[in-house]
N, C-alpha and C positions, 0 to 999 in steps of 0.2 A: 180506262187506261190513259185516255188525253188529259184529263184533270190531273191525274197521279204527273205525267211529264211537264204540266204547264208549272204545277207545283215545285217541282225540283227546278226548274229554270228561274221560277220566282225566287225560290232559296237561295241559289247560285247566284242572282245579281246583289239578292240581301246580302250575303256574304262578302261579295266583293265590294259591295256601296260601305261595308262596314271596314273593311281591311284599308281600302282607299282614305276614310274618313281618319282611320286611327293613323296611319303614314303620315297625313297631312298634320294632325295634331302633332306627332313626333316631329315631324319636321318644324313647325312654329315654335318648339319647345326647345329645340337645338338651335334657333335663329335669336329667339328672345332671352336666351338665358347667358348669352353675351359670352361664353365659355368656349376656350378651343383650347383641344389637346395639347400639353406640354411638347412633347414630341414633334405636332404640328408646328406649332409656334418656333421651335428651333429650325425647322427644316424650311418654313418660311423667310428664316435669316438668310439662308444663303449657308448655312452651316455645313450641311450634309442631310442624307436621306431622312426619312423619321424611323426605321428600321436600326439606323448607326445611332440617331439620338436616342432611342430607345437605351443602347448600349452605353451611353455618355450619362445617362441619367442612372442607371443602374450603379455604373462606377462613382457617383457622387461629385462630379463635376459642374453638375447643374444647379442654381439656387434661385429660389423665387421670393422676394421680398428679405433677402437675407438667409434663407434657411435653406438647407440643402435638400433636395428632394430626389427619394431614389425611387419613388411609388409610380408603377407601370400606370398609365390611363389618367394619372394627374393631370386637370384641367387649370385654366389661369384665365383671368381677366384682361381686358385689355389694358388696364393701368397698373396691372401686376410689373412688378421690373425682375427681370429675367437675365439672369447673368449666367455665361457660359466660360469655363475658365477664368472667372472675376472679370470677363468683359460682358458690359451690358448689351442687349440684344435689341436690335429694332423688330418691333411687330411691324411687317412690311405686308404690304399687298402683293400678291404674286401679279409679276408681269411678262409679258413675251413681247419683245419687239424684233422684226425682222428689218435688216439692213441690204441694200443692193452696192457692195463695198467699190469706191472707185479705185483706179490704182493709185501706188505711190504712198498708200496709206497703213500703217503698222497695227498689226492685232496687239502688239504686247501692251499690257494694260498696267505694267510698273509704272508709267509716266504718262496716266491719261488727259494729262494736261497738255501733252506734247502737240504741236501746231497740226502733226499729221496723224495722231491718234485717232482710231476708230471711234473710240470714246466721247470724240468732238461732235463728230457727226449724229449722237443721239443725244446730244446734253441740252437738258431741258423738256425732254419726251415726257418724262415721269421725276417722281421724288423718289423714286427708290435707288439702289444701289445694284445694278445690272450688270454681269460677266458674258463676254462672249463664248459661244460653243461653236465649234467646228472652226476653228481658226486658220486664217489665209495667211499668206506670205505678202511681200510688201508690193509685188508686180502682179499678183494674181487679183482679178475682180469677182463679183458674184455676191451671192448669199452667204450672211452670217446670222447667226439665230442670238438672242440676247436675254438674258432672263436672271432673275433672283429666286428661280425653284430650286432649291438644292438637291431636292428629290430627282427631278427632271434631268437637272444636268449630270447627277452621278450616274443616274442609269443610261443616257446617249452617251457617255462619257467610255462606260464598261464595255457598251453594243457599238462603238465606232467601227470598229472592224467590218459589221455585218449592216452597217448604214450603208444606204444607196444614194449616191451621188452623181448627178450627171454634169460634164464638163462640157463647152465648147471650145475648142483650140484652134490655133492659126500655128500653123510651121512656116519655116525660114522657104520651104520648097515642097513639091508635090510627094504626096506619101504614096510611094509603091504599092500595088496592089497584093503584091508578095509580102509585104511589111504588115499591113492591115491586117493580113491574113494570122499571120505570126503572133499579133497582139491578141487577136480575137479569140485565138487556140491557145493562149499563155504559154507560148512556148519561147517568147522572146529572152535575151540573155539579161536576168537583173536577178538583184538580193534584197528586193522589196518584197512587202507582202502584199501587192495589189492583185487585188482577184476582179479581172474584165469580165463585166456580165453581157457587155456589149459595144461597138464599135463600127462607125460607118462615114462616108462622106456626108458633110452636109448637101442636101437637095438643092440645086440650082446654083452651086458655087464651086471654084475649081478647088482641087484634091489638096490645097494646103488647108483646109477648112474642115475641120475632124468633130464628129460629136461621139463622147464615150461614155459608157455608162461603168461605174466601177463600184466596187467595194475596198474602201484603203483610208488609214486613219491620217493621211496627209497629201496636200495637191503636189509636195515635193516628190512625192513617189510616183505618180504619174509624170512629171518632167522628166525623170531619170528613165522613164519607158522609152520615151521617144528620142531622148539624149542618145543611150546605148544603140539605138538603132541609126544615128548619124544624122539626126533633126533637132532642129533648134526651135520649141515652141517661143513663137513672137507675142502671144496671147493666150491665156488660160481662164477661162469665165465659167463660173459655177452658176448653173442655170436652174439645177436642181437640188434640194436636199433636205431629206426628212418628210417627203412628201409635201415640201413647198416649194413655189415656182418663183419666177421674178414677174409674174402678171401683172400689168398697171403698175410696178414698181422701177421709176426712174432709177438710173444710176445715180450713187449719194442720196437717194431718198428711203425713208425709212416707215413703216408702219406696225401696228398693235396687230398681234393675230387675231381671227376671230375666233369664239367659243369651238365652233366646227375643226377648226384646224390647230388648237390647245389638245382636243380630245384625241385627233388623229397621232399628236405628237405622243402624247401619254401612252399609247397601244404600240407604239413601236417595239 
């Protein structure tokens, strides 16, 4: 009986080893053939998600080396010329950059060369063309994510209402405990789609400094929450966004995300 159990263990190990070997061989083949799925190539160019790319391919608006491609699963080489609506796409490496935005910088990217554009703050970080996710107004500071990952941008934009953000807010006067309770219970007068998950006074500070955790499309909605109750926010700082924090990231500085952070983002 013991010999039979040992044989079963050996068989399972042998089968596991064969499966691992086969997986490594397939991975090598994928890497060595130098081919990329056409929908992935389009998504990497920041046009749209892979699923949307499939629809565009099916519609016949994508060309590879001058030929219209409608085949699902079609693969392209690195030197293939891919055109979307007659515009040549760049085969870009996916990049993810986190910026700690300072005050008085604008997130409007229509004029990226403007002196106070946030695009100037990540200039030279990489050769790829990146776009911001989770924009902030001119006077609001804190975290902004940049990427050329069209699939991730689409995903986060669609889920913006359920994306958790934490802000630190300074007010022009102490926040009454009764008003803090109203905000916490979401019973303040407003027309915004703000969902307050938690709110509290900042420990060790006066009652003008507030920490608030929300699900909301914009920071303007937060500002209105306090203005409706008679307070003027003098500072709004986003300190947490989509699982990312400002730890070791000084104001005006930026950094590339780690592989672990990218994985967390894609699981949002």
